[in-house]
N, C-alpha and C positions, 0 to 999 in steps of 0.2 A: 514364484517370485515374489521379493518383496516391496516391489518398484515396476509400477507399471508405469504406459505412459498412454496418452491420447490427444487428438489430433484437436485444437481450439480454434474455428470458425468463424466468422464475424458475426451471425446470423445466432450461431449456438453461446453466444455470450450473450446474449437478452435472452436466449428462452429456456434456459439451461441452468449457465453457472449463475446470472442474475438473480436466478429467482430461487434455487436451490445448494450451489456449492460453493459460495461466500458464505452462508448463514448457517453452516452445517450441516446440509442435505439436508435438511428441511423445507419444508413450505413456507417460502418468504410469503407476506400477508400484502395484500394488495394496499400501492398508497403509503407504504411503509419504507423510511429510508435505511442502508443499510446500517449504520451504526445502531438504530432502535431494533432491526432486526438481527443483527448479532448478541445484543443483548437479551431478547427475548427468548435465543434459542441458547445463551449458556456458552458461546464460544467468543473467542478473543476476535479485536481486529485484524484485520492483515499488514501484514508487514512488509516492505522492500526489504530486495537482496540482490546480490551482483553487485561486480567494480564497473557495470556500465553507466547506476546511477548519475554519476557526476554532469555525466555528459549530456542528463536530462533535467536536474539542478532539482536531485533527488539524493535522498540519501536512506544510507544502511540503520534499519530497525525503525524509518519512518513512518509513520499507518498511510494505508493505502485507502483511499475515496474513492466514493459514485464514478465520479466523476473521472478520474484519470482511470479506473479502468474503460469505462465507456470509451475514452478516446484511445488507450492503449492497444485492447481489444476488441472491441466492439466497431468502432469506425473502422476498419482495416488498415491498421496501423500510425495513427498518430501521435504527437508530441500528450505527453499527459496533461501537456499546459496548455493545450491547441486552444481553447475557449479562452483566454486572457490572453495567448499572443492574438489572436485574430481581433480580438475587441482592442486592443492599442495599438496596433496596425489603422483599423478601421477610423479609430478616434483621430490618429496622425493624417486621415487625409489619405491613404493607401486602398486602392481600389479594393471591392471587395475579390476578385479572385486571386490576388497576388496575399491578399491576407490568408485567405482559406489556402492556399500552398506553400505559406512559412510554414504555418500547423501542419502538415506532413514530414512524415519521415520516410522521404524517398518515394520509390512510387507505392500507391493503395494493392493492397494483399489481401486472398480471400482466407488462407490460412495465417490465423493472426499469432499461432502460439502452439506450446504443447500444455499437456497436463501432467507435469509429475507425480503422480501418489507414491509419499514413500511412508512406511509400515514397519514396525521392529516384526523381529520373529514372533510368532507366538507365543513361547516361553518367556519370552521378554516382556511382550504388553499384559500377559500373565502376572506378573509380577508386578509390572505398573497397575493392575485393577486391583490388585486383592493387599499388595502391599501397604507399608505405612507411609509417612509424607515424605519420609528422607528420601524413601526408595522410591518415589514417584519422580521426586525432584532430580535425581541420580539418572533417572533412565531417561525423562525431557529433555536434562543437560547433555548427555549422550545422542540423544534421536536428533537433537539440531545441531549439535556440531558434526554430523553426519552430515548431514544435509548439506551445510555448507561445505565440507570440504567437498563433496560429490559435485557439487555447481561449481565450486572453481579447478573441480578434475574434468568437467564439461568444457569450462570458457578456458584451458590450457590445451586438451589434446582430443576435442570429439568437435565441439561446433566448428563450420565455416562456412563464409560468403562467399556465393556463388556469382558470379558476374562476367559481365563481355557476353558473346555472342553463344547462346548451348552455353552458357554455364561455362563455357573453358575455364576460366581464369577463379583460382581458391584461393580463399584468404584468410587467418584465424582473426576474431574482433579483436584487435591489440587494447580498446577498451573493455572489453567483457562486455557481460551479458547483461541483461533487466529481467527481473521475475520478481512476485510477489507470492507471500506463503499466509496459508488461513490453516489452521489448527482446528482438529473434529476431535471430539473426543470418544463419540460412538460412531457405529456401524448403522446401517441403514433400519437394520433390524432390533436395534436397542440396543445389542449388548454392548459392554465397554473394549471403545478399541478404536489406541492411540495412532493417529494418523494426521501426515497434512499433504495438502495439497501444492504442490509450487506450479504455480502458471508462469510459464516461460516466455517471454515475450520470440518473437522471432526477427525483430528489427535489432540489426548491430550494426556499429560505423566502422569503416573502412580506414586505410592509413591514410588518403585523402581527403579527409572529414564528409565523403558521402555514407547515405543509407542502406545498409541493404537486407539480405533477409538471409537468414540461416538455413542453410541446406537440411529441411526434416530428415532427411532418409539416413541419414550416420546419427541421428539423436536418436532412430526407432534402434539403428542394427547397434549400440551399443549399449542397452535400456540392461540385457541380462548383466555384463559389465558393472553398471553404476549399480546395478541390486548386491552383486557382489561386492562390492567395496562398501557400500551402504551397510550391510551386515558385517563385515570383518571389524567396522569403526567402530560401531554400536554395541559387538559383542563382546570387543577388547576393551573400552571405557567402562563396562556396566560391569565385569566381572573384574576389572582391576577396582575398582570403588568398592563393591561391596564383595569382594573377597569369594567371588563364585566362580564357577568353571565350566565347561563344556563339556557335550559326550555326543557321539556322532545317534543320528537317528534315522531310519530307514521309513521314508514318506510311500515310494512304489518301488516296486520288489524289483529288483534289474537295474536301479540308475543309483545312483550316487547318491551315500544319504548326505543331510543338511546336521547343520551344528546347531546345539541347542542347550540351554543351561541343563546343568546337571540334577538332576532330582525333582524337577517337574512332573507327576504324574503324565504317563501316555493317553490316559484317557481324557483328561483334562485338555489337552492340546488336540487332541480328536471333537472336542465339545467344539472348538473355536471353528472347525473347518466346518460349519453347518452351510457357507452358499458352496463348497465344493460338494456335499452331498445333496444341495438340491441339483445342482448341474449337471452332475451323473445320474441322477434319476431322471432330467429332462431327455440330457443324449440316451438314453435308454427307452425314452419313451416317444422319442421319434425317430429311433431304429426300428422299432415295432408297427408305429406307424408305417413305414416308408416298405418295407417287407414284410408284407401281408399275405399278399397270393404267391401261387405257383400258376406256372406253365403246366401243360398236361404230363410233360416229361420230368415234373419232378423237379425241376432247377427256380431258385427262388427270381422275382420279377420286380422289378424296383415300378415303385407306381408313382403314377405324378400329383402325393398330395402334401398342402404344403404345413406348417401350423398356422397356428390362429393367429399371431401379428403378423407373419408374411403373407398371410391370404387377404387380412383389410389391407395389408398395403397392394398388393396387384390388383385391388379392386379400386383405392384409390387412383393408381394410375390407371387403370382402364376409365375411369369416369373423367379424369383430364382429357383422355387421348376421344373419348367416345365425342362425336360431334355436336353442336345442338340439337335438336330438330327446329323445320322452318318454320318463320313466325306467322308467314305466310302459305297457312294448309290450304288457300283456294285454288292454290296456283298447281301444286302437287296432284292435287283430282280432279283440276280442267285439264292436266297432261296427263293423266290416268284413262280419262272418258275420251282425248284423242285417239289414244292409242288404240283404245278395243272400235274406233270407227276411223281406221284406216283403210280399211275395203272401200267403205261410203266416201268417203270423203277427205281429203288432206287433214292430219292435223293441225292443229292449230290452239299454240298457248297464248292466252289472248296477254297475261304477261309481258312477252317477249316481243308479240308485234304491235302493240299499243306503247312499245317505246323505240322512237329512233336512233336508227343505230347510228355508232360516236364517228362510222367512217362517211356515213351519209349525210352531208347539208339538209340543214332543213328549209323546205319550200319558204322562199319570200312572200310577203305578203304584199298584193298588191293596192298602190296607191288609187284612190280615188280621184280621177278627176276631174275639172270644172265639165258639168253640162254632160 
């Protein structure tokens, strides 16, 4: 698929998106502002999209700031200008609790959005990488317009806000959605790859003006349809503008072919599938790792072996669940010695016998009277 989706959680916004995604999948230097990091990486600033921007005081195409991203995606779904709203109310004498609540968009959520990744088909972004300036501009324009059309389709046909007990009521967000788009020009491996990250907020406004949360399951269920719509829009505009044609190409034997630009060598398209080849090799290695031993009758047996990454995660979980050693080793040793002396004398653990029980009242001190 040319459109991928992943969930954005509030903690991930700081650990991953602020450090890598918004600055071109590179590593953001410490103590560097967002715009400075984007300029160093050679990527443009993020831009706001969606029909829901007007309700938040934003405009389509406006530059995305770090404070706005932090509030909307990192602080569990707050207003992009929550800091300004809270400061104005505090200056007017409103209590801190009411001022903080005024900057919230409904209830606080853990899943603050989804990350849609849009990239053209291999033959199209190869033309973008090796073509002239005119070809690149045509493909980038078609790419941007296709993303806008897909977002409009999601707003009109896919997105629903659930509310009420157990989410029994569902309504389309009448005001639309809010998204931030970030342009990338390279893959993580360094090869040319035109693709955009569309950070779509789960916050949407209902008919009564209240803010609710978009049902992310519906977004996942329609990712394949979004990918098909995006491919069709990009290919149609590129072919019409550049006078090209498409042809079917078989990617996986036995499955439906995909439409690619005619004339692009198949070997060149396979060159772009480096990540797929790495995944296939990794899967083969994992399969060989799991099915390595046989029982006596020759049937394969699955071994409890995991990859290095999973093993490190399991070790970290085990370390968190392992109780800390006692900070009073003398108590454990005295109790053990008492157990060995059980036949000769009753075991006494000094750490408990010297402390009065909480149910037993402490003895009163006798007053010393005259004479």
